[in-house]
C-alpha positions as CSV (number, residue, x, y, z in Angstrom):
1,M,0.0,-0.1,0.1
2,K,1.4,3.5,-1.2
3,Y,0.5,7.0,0.2
4,A,1.1,10.2,-1.4
5,R,-0.9,12.4,0.4
6,F,1.4,15.5,1.8
7,G,4.3,12.9,1.1
8,I,4.9,11.8,4.3
9,I,4.7,8.6,4.7
10,L,4.9,8.5,8.0
11,L,1.7,10.9,8.6
12,L,-0.3,8.9,6.4
13,L,0.7,5.7,9.2
14,V,-0.5,8.0,12.1
15,L,-3.8,9.2,10.0
16,V,-5.1,5.9,8.7
17,P,-6.0,3.6,12.3
18,A,-4.8,-0.3,12.3
19,V,-7.5,-2.4,10.9
20,T,-8.8,-4.1,14.4
21,V,-8.3,-8.1,13.1
22,A,-5.7,-9.7,10.4
23,Q,-5.1,-7.5,7.6
24,G,-5.2,-11.1,5.6
25,D,-9.2,-11.2,6.2
26,C,-9.6,-8.1,4.3
27,P,-8.4,-6.1,1.3
28,A,-6.1,-3.0,1.9
29,P,-7.9,-0.2,2.7
30,R,-8.3,2.8,0.5
31,L,-10.5,5.3,2.0
32,E,-9.3,7.4,5.3
33,V,-11.2,9.4,7.7
34,G,-12.2,12.9,6.8
35,G,-11.8,11.8,3.4
36,R,-15.3,10.7,1.0
37,G,-15.9,7.7,-1.0
38,Q,-18.2,6.9,-4.1
39,V,-20.2,3.8,-4.8
40,A,-18.8,2.2,-7.9
41,P,-21.5,1.6,-10.8
42,G,-23.5,-1.3,-9.8
43,A,-26.1,-2.0,-7.0
44,S,-25.7,0.5,-3.9
45,N,-24.3,-0.4,-0.7
46,R,-26.2,-0.9,2.5
47,I,-25.8,1.4,5.5
48,R,-25.9,-0.4,8.8
49,S,-25.8,-0.2,12.9
50,E,-23.0,-2.0,13.1
51,P,-19.9,-3.0,11.5
52,S,-21.1,-6.3,10.6
53,T,-23.8,-7.7,8.1
54,S,-25.7,-8.5,11.2
55,G,-26.4,-5.0,12.0
56,Q,-29.7,-3.5,11.3
57,Q,-29.6,-1.5,8.0
58,V,-30.5,1.8,8.6
59,G,-30.5,3.6,4.7
60,Q,-28.4,2.6,1.5
61,I,-25.8,4.5,-0.6
62,P,-26.9,4.4,-4.5
63,A,-24.7,3.9,-7.3
64,G,-22.1,7.2,-7.5
65,G,-23.6,8.4,-4.3
66,V,-20.9,10.5,-2.5
67,F,-20.0,10.0,1.3
68,E,-18.0,11.2,4.4
69,V,-15.9,9.0,6.2
70,L,-16.1,9.4,9.5
71,A,-14.3,6.2,11.6
72,G,-12.9,3.0,10.4
73,P,-12.0,0.5,9.5
74,E,-13.0,-2.4,11.0
75,C,-12.6,-5.8,9.2
76,A,-15.3,-8.2,10.3
77,G,-16.6,-11.5,8.3
78,G,-14.3,-10.9,5.5
79,F,-15.7,-7.3,5.0
80,L,-13.9,-4.1,5.2
81,W,-16.4,-1.5,7.0
82,W,-16.2,2.5,7.5
83,Q,-18.9,4.5,9.5
84,V,-19.9,7.1,7.1
85,N,-22.5,9.9,6.5
86,Y,-24.7,9.8,3.4
87,Q,-27.1,12.9,3.2
88,G,-27.1,12.7,6.9
89,T,-27.8,8.7,7.8
90,V,-24.9,7.9,9.7
91,G,-23.9,4.5,9.5
92,W,-21.7,1.5,8.8
93,T,-20.9,0.8,5.1
94,V,-18.6,-1.6,3.1
95,E,-15.5,-0.4,1.4
96,G,-14.6,-4.0,0.2
97,S,-14.2,-7.9,0.6
98,A,-10.7,-9.8,0.0
99,G,-12.1,-10.2,-4.0
100,E,-13.8,-6.5,-4.7
101,Y,-14.1,-2.8,-4.1
102,F,-17.5,-1.7,-3.7
103,V,-16.8,2.0,-3.0
104,D,-13.4,4.2,-4.4
105,P,-12.2,7.3,-2.5
106,V,-13.2,10.8,-4.1
107,V,-9.6,12.5,-4.6
108,R,-10.3,16.3,-3.8
109,E,-7.7,17.2,-6.4
110,A,-8.8,15.1,-9.4
111,T,-12.4,15.1,-10.9
112,A,-14.5,11.8,-10.6
113,M,-14.3,8.5,-12.6
114,P,-15.2,9.0,-16.3
115,Q,-18.7,7.1,-16.9
116,P,-20.3,5.9,-19.6
117,T,-21.8,8.4,-21.8
118,A,-24.2,8.9,-24.9
119,S,-21.4,10.2,-27.3
120,G,-18.7,8.3,-25.9
121,D,-16.3,11.1,-25.2
122,A,-18.3,13.3,-22.5
123,V,-17.2,13.7,-18.6
124,C,-19.8,14.2,-15.5
125,S,-17.8,15.8,-12.9
126,L,-20.8,16.3,-10.5
127,P,-21.4,12.6,-8.8
128,P,-25.2,12.0,-9.2
129,R,-27.4,12.6,-6.1
130,L,-31.0,11.7,-6.8
131,Q,-32.7,8.2,-7.0
132,V,-35.2,6.8,-9.1
133,G,-38.3,6.8,-7.6
134,R,-38.0,9.6,-5.2
135,E,-39.2,13.0,-5.8
136,G,-36.9,15.8,-6.3
137,K,-37.1,19.6,-6.7
138,T,-35.0,22.6,-8.3
139,T,-32.6,24.2,-6.0
140,S,-33.3,27.8,-6.7
141,N,-36.0,29.9,-8.0
142,T,-35.5,29.2,-11.2
143,P,-36.8,27.1,-13.4
144,S,-35.4,23.9,-15.0
145,R,-35.8,22.5,-18.7
146,L,-37.6,19.3,-19.7
147,R,-36.1,17.9,-23.1
148,D,-37.2,15.2,-25.1
149,N,-33.8,13.3,-24.9
150,P,-30.7,13.2,-22.4
151,G,-28.6,15.7,-23.9
152,T,-28.3,19.6,-24.7
153,S,-29.5,18.9,-28.4
154,G,-32.6,17.2,-27.2
155,R,-35.8,19.4,-27.7
156,Q,-37.4,21.5,-25.0
157,I,-41.1,20.3,-24.2
158,G,-41.7,21.9,-21.1
159,Q,-40.1,23.2,-18.1
160,I,-40.0,22.2,-14.0
161,N,-41.2,24.9,-11.8
162,P,-39.3,26.4,-9.5
163,L,-39.2,24.5,-6.1
164,S,-42.2,22.5,-7.3
165,P,-41.8,18.7,-6.7
166,F,-41.6,16.6,-9.2
167,Q,-41.1,12.8,-9.5
168,I,-38.0,10.9,-10.9
169,M,-38.6,8.3,-13.3
170,D,-35.0,7.0,-15.0
171,G,-31.3,7.5,-15.1
172,P,-28.9,8.6,-14.9
173,V,-27.8,9.5,-18.1
174,C,-24.2,11.0,-18.9
175,A,-24.5,13.2,-21.9
176,D,-22.4,16.3,-22.7
177,G,-20.7,16.4,-19.5
178,I,-24.3,16.2,-17.6
179,H,-26.1,14.2,-15.6
180,W,-29.7,13.8,-17.3
181,W,-32.7,12.2,-15.4
182,Q,-36.5,11.9,-17.1
183,V,-38.6,13.2,-14.8
184,Q,-42.2,13.6,-14.5
185,A,-43.2,17.3,-13.7
186,S,-46.8,18.7,-14.1
187,G,-47.6,15.9,-16.0
188,T,-44.8,16.4,-18.6
189,T,-42.3,13.3,-19.0
190,G,-38.9,14.5,-20.0
191,W,-34.9,14.8,-19.1
192,T,-33.5,17.6,-17.4
193,A,-30.2,18.4,-16.1
194,E,-28.8,17.7,-12.5
195,G,-26.1,20.4,-12.5
196,V,-23.7,22.0,-14.6
197,D,-20.4,23.8,-14.3
198,G,-20.1,22.5,-10.5
199,E,-23.4,23.2,-9.7
200,Y,-26.1,21.3,-9.1
201,L,-29.8,22.4,-10.3
202,I,-31.9,19.9,-8.8
203,E,-31.7,18.1,-5.8
204,L,-34.1,15.6,-4.0
205,V,-37.0,16.5,-1.7
206,E,-35.9,15.4,1.8
207,I,-38.1,12.6,3.2
208,L,-39.8,13.3,6.5
209,P,-41.9,11.3,8.9
210,T,-45.5,11.7,8.4
211,P,-46.4,13.7,11.5
212,T,-49.0,12.5,13.6
213,P,-51.8,14.8,14.1
214,A,-51.8,15.6,17.7
215,Y,-55.4,15.1,19.3
216,I,-56.3,16.7,22.7
217,G,-60.0,16.7,23.7
218,L,-61.8,18.3,26.4
219,R,-61.4,15.5,28.9
220,G,-64.3,14.7,30.4
221,A,-66.6,17.6,29.3
222,R,-69.9,17.3,30.5
223,A,-71.7,20.7,31.4
224,I,-71.8,23.5,28.7
225,G,-73.3,26.9,28.8
226,W,-73.1,30.6,26.7
227,S,-73.2,34.1,28.6
228,G,-75.9,35.9,28.2
229,D,-74.6,38.2,25.4
230,G,-73.7,35.2,23.2
231,S,-69.5,36.0,23.3
232,L,-68.4,33.7,25.5
233,L,-69.2,29.5,25.6
234,A,-68.0,27.6,28.6
235,V,-67.4,24.0,28.6
236,G,-66.9,22.4,32.3
237,T,-64.8,19.7,32.2
238,A,-62.7,17.0,34.3
239,D,-59.7,19.6,33.8
240,G,-61.3,22.6,35.1
241,V,-63.7,25.4,32.8
242,Y,-62.8,26.1,29.4
243,V,-63.8,29.0,27.5
244,F,-64.0,29.9,23.7
245,D,-64.4,33.1,21.9
246,T,-67.3,32.4,20.1
247,A,-66.1,35.1,17.8
248,D,-63.6,33.0,16.3
249,F,-63.7,29.3,17.8
250,T,-60.3,28.7,15.9
251,Q,-58.7,30.8,18.8
252,P,-58.0,28.4,21.7
253,P,-60.0,28.5,24.7
254,T,-58.4,30.4,28.0
255,Q,-58.8,27.3,30.7
256,V,-59.7,28.6,34.9
257,L,-60.3,26.5,37.9
258,A,-58.0,24.1,37.0
259,G,-57.6,21.1,38.8
260,Y,-61.5,20.5,39.4
261,Q,-63.7,18.7,38.1
262,V,-66.9,20.8,36.8
263,S,-70.4,19.3,37.3
264,D,-72.0,22.4,35.9
265,L,-72.6,25.7,35.2
266,A,-74.5,28.5,34.2
267,F,-73.4,32.2,33.4
268,D,-75.1,35.6,34.8
269,P,-77.4,36.3,32.3
270,R,-76.6,40.3,32.8
271,E,-73.0,39.6,33.2
272,A,-70.7,37.3,30.8
273,A,-67.8,37.8,33.1
274,R,-69.6,35.7,36.4
275,L,-70.0,31.8,36.0
276,A,-71.3,30.1,38.5
277,V,-69.9,26.6,39.1
278,T,-70.2,23.2,40.7
279,Q,-66.8,21.7,41.0
280,D,-64.7,18.7,43.0
281,D,-61.0,18.5,43.4
282,G,-61.0,14.9,44.0
283,D,-61.0,15.6,48.0
284,N,-63.8,18.5,48.1
285,Y,-66.6,19.7,46.5
286,S,-67.8,23.3,46.4
287,A,-70.0,25.9,44.7
288,Q,-69.6,29.2,44.1
289,V,-69.9,32.3,41.4
290,Y,-66.5,32.4,39.5
291,N,-65.5,36.0,38.1
292,L,-63.7,35.3,35.0
293,E,-62.1,38.7,34.7
294,S,-60.7,39.1,38.4
295,G,-59.7,35.0,38.6
296,E,-61.4,35.7,42.1
297,T,-64.6,34.3,43.7
298,A,-67.5,36.7,43.3
299,L,-69.8,34.3,45.7
300,A,-69.0,30.7,47.7
301,L,-72.5,29.4,47.5
302,V,-71.6,25.9,49.3
303,G,-68.4,26.1,51.5
304,E,-66.4,22.7,51.1
305,R,-67.1,19.7,52.7
306,P,-71.1,20.3,52.7
307,V,-73.6,17.6,53.8
308,M,-74.1,16.5,50.3
309,S,-72.1,17.2,47.0
310,P,-73.7,20.0,45.0
311,N,-74.3,18.9,41.4
312,S,-76.4,21.8,39.6
313,L,-77.3,25.1,39.4
314,A,-79.5,27.5,37.0
315,Y,-80.5,31.5,37.1
316,T,-83.8,32.8,36.4
317,A,-84.2,34.3,32.8
318,D,-83.3,38.3,34.6
319,G,-80.3,36.5,36.3
320,T,-81.6,38.2,39.4
321,R,-82.0,34.9,40.9
322,L,-79.3,31.7,41.3
323,A,-80.9,28.2,42.6
324,F,-78.8,25.6,43.4
325,N,-79.1,22.2,45.4
326,N,-76.7,21.4,48.9
327,G,-77.3,17.7,48.4
328,G,-81.1,17.3,49.7
329,T,-81.6,21.4,50.3
330,L,-83.3,23.2,47.6
331,I,-81.9,27.2,47.6
332,T,-82.5,30.1,46.1
333,V,-80.1,33.0,46.7
334,D,-79.8,36.7,45.6
335,A,-77.6,36.7,42.5
336,E,-76.0,39.5,43.1
337,T,-75.3,39.1,46.9
338,G,-75.8,35.8,47.5
339,S,-78.0,36.2,50.3
340,P,-80.7,32.9,50.5
341,D,-84.0,33.9,50.0
342,F,-85.4,30.1,50.1
343,Q,-84.7,26.6,51.3
344,L,-86.4,23.8,51.2
345,M,-84.4,20.2,52.4
346,L,-86.6,17.2,50.3
347,K,-88.7,14.8,52.3
348,D,-90.2,11.7,51.9
349,F,-93.3,10.4,54.1
350,S,-94.0,7.3,52.1
351,G,-94.3,4.0,54.3
352,G,-94.9,6.2,57.7
353,Q,-91.4,6.7,57.6
354,L,-89.6,10.1,57.3
355,A,-86.6,9.9,55.0
356,Y,-84.9,12.8,53.9
357,M,-83.9,12.5,50.1
358,G,-81.2,13.9,47.9
359,A,-81.4,16.2,44.9
360,L,-79.9,14.4,41.6
361,R,-81.5,16.6,39.0
362,L,-82.2,20.1,39.6
363,T,-83.3,23.7,37.5
364,I,-85.5,26.8,38.0
365,S,-88.2,27.8,36.2
366,P,-87.5,31.4,33.7
367,D,-89.5,33.3,36.1
368,G,-88.3,32.1,39.0
369,K,-91.9,30.9,40.5
370,W,-90.9,26.8,40.2
371,M,-88.5,24.2,40.8
372,G,-88.2,21.0,38.6
373,V,-86.1,18.4,41.0
374,Y,-85.6,14.9,40.7
375,D,-84.7,13.0,44.0
376,G,-86.0,9.1,43.3
377,R,-89.5,11.3,42.2
378,V,-90.0,14.3,39.4
379,L,-91.2,17.1,41.5
380,L,-92.7,20.6,40.9
381,V,-91.4,23.1,43.7
382,P,-92.9,26.3,44.0
383,V,-90.2,28.7,45.6
384,G,-91.1,30.3,48.5
385,G,-93.7,27.3,49.1
386,R,-93.4,24.6,52.1
387,D,-93.6,20.9,52.0
388,R,-97.2,20.2,51.3
389,D,-96.8,22.4,48.0
390,V,-94.8,20.2,46.6
391,M,-96.0,18.2,43.4
392,V,-95.6,14.8,42.5
393,L,-95.5,14.1,39.3
394,D,-97.3,10.6,38.3
395,R,-94.8,9.4,35.6
396,G,-97.3,6.2,35.0
397,T,-95.4,3.0,33.7
398,L,-91.8,4.8,33.6
399,E,-89.8,3.2,36.1
400,T,-86.5,4.0,35.6
401,S,-84.0,7.0,37.0
402,V,-84.2,10.3,35.5
403,T,-81.5,12.0,33.8
404,A,-82.5,15.5,32.5
405,L,-85.1,18.4,33.7
406,A,-85.9,21.6,31.6
407,F,-88.9,24.6,31.5
408,S,-89.8,25.7,28.9
409,P,-88.8,29.8,27.6
410,D,-92.5,31.0,29.1
411,S,-91.9,28.9,31.9
412,Q,-95.3,26.8,31.0
413,R,-94.2,23.9,30.1
414,F,-91.5,20.8,31.8
415,I,-90.1,18.1,30.1
416,V,-88.3,14.6,31.6
417,G,-86.0,12.8,30.2
418,D,-84.7,9.3,31.5
419,A,-82.2,6.7,31.2
420,V,-84.3,4.6,28.5
421,G,-85.2,7.6,26.3
422,N,-88.2,8.2,27.7
423,L,-89.6,12.0,27.3
424,Q,-92.7,13.2,29.4
425,M,-94.0,17.4,28.7
426,W,-96.0,18.4,31.6
427,D,-98.3,21.4,31.9
428,V,-96.7,23.3,34.6
429,T,-100.2,24.9,35.7
430,T,-102.2,21.5,36.0
431,Q,-99.7,19.4,36.7
432,Q,-101.1,17.4,33.7
433,R,-98.7,15.1,31.2
434,T,-99.7,16.3,28.0
435,S,-97.4,14.6,25.7
436,F,-95.0,10.9,26.2
437,I,-92.6,9.1,24.1
438,R,-90.9,5.8,25.3
439,G,-88.4,5.3,23.9
440,A,-86.8,1.3,22.6
441,R,-82.6,1.9,23.5
442,S,-82.2,2.0,20.0
443,T,-79.3,4.0,17.9
444,T,-82.4,6.7,17.4
445,S,-83.6,6.5,21.4
446,N,-81.0,6.1,23.9
447,R,-80.0,7.5,27.4
448,V,-81.2,10.9,28.0
449,Y,-78.3,13.3,29.0
450,A,-79.6,16.9,28.2
451,L,-82.2,18.5,27.3
452,A,-82.6,22.2,26.3
453,F,-85.7,24.4,24.7
454,S,-85.2,26.9,21.8
455,P,-85.3,30.1,22.8
456,D,-88.5,31.0,20.5
457,G,-90.1,27.9,22.6
458,K,-90.7,25.9,19.7
459,T,-88.6,23.0,19.8
460,V,-87.1,20.8,22.6
461,V,-83.8,19.1,21.8
462,T,-82.2,16.1,23.6
463,A,-78.7,15.0,24.1
464,E,-78.4,11.5,24.1
465,G,-75.8,8.5,24.3
466,D,-75.4,4.8,24.9
467,P,-75.4,3.3,22.5
468,T,-74.9,5.9,19.9
469,A,-74.3,10.0,20.5
470,V,-77.0,11.3,18.9
471,V,-79.3,15.0,19.0
472,R,-82.7,14.7,18.2
473,V,-85.4,17.8,17.8
474,F,-88.5,17.8,18.5
475,K,-91.7,20.1,18.0
476,V,-92.9,21.1,21.3
477,E,-96.6,20.9,20.4
478,G,-97.0,17.0,20.6
479,L,-93.2,15.9,20.8
480,S,-93.2,15.0,16.7
481,L,-89.3,14.5,15.6
482,V,-88.0,17.3,13.3
483,T,-84.7,16.4,12.6
484,T,-81.5,14.9,14.1
485,F,-77.8,14.9,14.1
486,S,-75.2,12.7,15.1
487,D,-71.6,11.7,14.7
488,G,-72.2,8.7,13.0
489,A,-70.2,5.9,15.0
490,N,-67.3,8.3,16.0
491,A,-69.0,9.1,19.7
492,E,-71.0,7.3,22.1
493,N,-72.4,10.1,24.2
494,A,-73.6,13.5,23.4
495,W,-73.6,14.5,27.0
496,G,-75.0,18.0,26.8
497,L,-76.3,21.2,24.7
498,A,-77.2,24.5,24.9
499,F,-78.5,27.1,22.2
500,N,-77.0,30.9,22.3
501,P,-79.5,33.6,22.8
502,E,-80.5,34.1,19.4
503,G,-81.1,30.4,18.8
504,T,-79.2,30.9,16.1
505,R,-76.6,28.2,17.5
506,L,-76.7,24.8,19.4
507,A,-73.6,23.6,21.2
508,V,-73.6,20.1,21.6
509,I,-71.2,18.0,24.0
510,F,-69.7,14.8,21.6
511,D,-67.4,12.7,24.2
512,D,-64.8,15.0,24.3
513,T,-65.5,17.2,21.8
514,V,-68.0,20.1,21.3
515,R,-70.1,20.4,18.2
516,I,-71.5,23.4,16.9
517,L,-74.5,23.3,15.1
518,D,-76.2,26.2,12.6
519,T,-79.9,25.6,13.9
520,Q,-81.7,26.6,10.5
521,D,-80.7,22.7,9.1
522,Y,-78.8,21.3,12.2
523,S,-75.5,21.2,10.1
524,Q,-72.4,21.4,11.9
525,T,-70.1,25.0,11.3
526,A,-67.4,24.4,14.0
527,E,-65.5,21.4,16.0
528,L,-64.0,22.5,18.9
529,V,-61.2,20.3,21.0
530,L,-58.0,21.8,22.9
531,Q,-55.8,20.8,19.9
532,R,-56.1,18.6,16.7
533,N,-52.4,18.6,15.2
């Protein structure tokens, strides 16, 4: 082996490390650390994770590909290995075996090895870098010509637009000192020059991993409500409350009350910054009116660790009164000061024994005169009344738990939904049932999780689930079905819903996603999560 670099043989012996096993097992090394190599014409060279044929293949170098030599050599299994860097892929590749070299050193002062050409008298000095089957693009804002044959004499039949990707079909062919590649660009197939005068005109499009969209939903979303002016939409979740600006749903929401699981919420109809919530931090549960602007508690409705957990609250239409439950005690307060003006503990005298009941669901009529309550019985409670004034609504043949309650905007109707899809409409004045739909536990009749009347009082909407999330819209008169909306098989439960004050939009919680529907035809106009990608 003879080296002439810098004319100092001793220095070369220092720069080229000794082979780690017997030299006779492998060919004499011709590459050097810090230099470059080029794969000989023919097959590609594999790049492996280790200097061994058992190493994992991490890439390959095509014929003509030029690489940087980082470390080596290592002799293993009769092959001479070098650690290389080829276009960002680092690993080990074989220089050769005892009988054959697979790569050649690139001499910095010399031009590349002559290659077969179309005319037989040209040399292509720029090593080819493209690969058949990959995509390429121009290296600058200058278009590249497409010719009908590989060579400067080929007729121009089109061009590659700057930076636009094209498909590499065949090549390379060395003609007139230039490497030519057959490509397909904008529907035209032709030959284009890879580079001239030492400058590359086209290059490979980098292969990037396909990004996996990051989906972050509204975990444990259960409660939803619009502010009185319609400017804000609040969603109660297992991670607090997320408040969306309804003028631009593409903007990320603001998170408040982080660390609390929020089971119910309601905006003060008079002031968008005041939000009433029932909350649980895992150890304690409470109810409060929270000020979104100051980030502080405006009213503490129920202190931590009440006798039973509060789980429902609602404002009257004028926002002067707020109703909520403290376990089995029904309470209304002045919404401005928090001063209680009515309290009633639920009791049951059936069977000759007194039993104290817990309010599982609660709402208040818009005019503030009635509470609708479920404590194992469906009750109409006159606000300001006494035990004997409470009316138990006969549910007839219904024998299942009630899951949702709602009053109409004029306070004259009261609707009840239950765990098997039954709906009952009641006249508040007469306490007579006016409509009844019996559920059938199918994909169009499920567990009712929420009910809401439209602001004009003409329709009532259900949010249902188990087994399939669905929204159903009914005419109030006779509860005749108008239309349905579902997320197909993509969601199991519709947990909550709320109309905006104008009644033009309906927000629905589908699993951990909020969908905004246009009430003109109940088509979806927006989809709200924390992050989609």
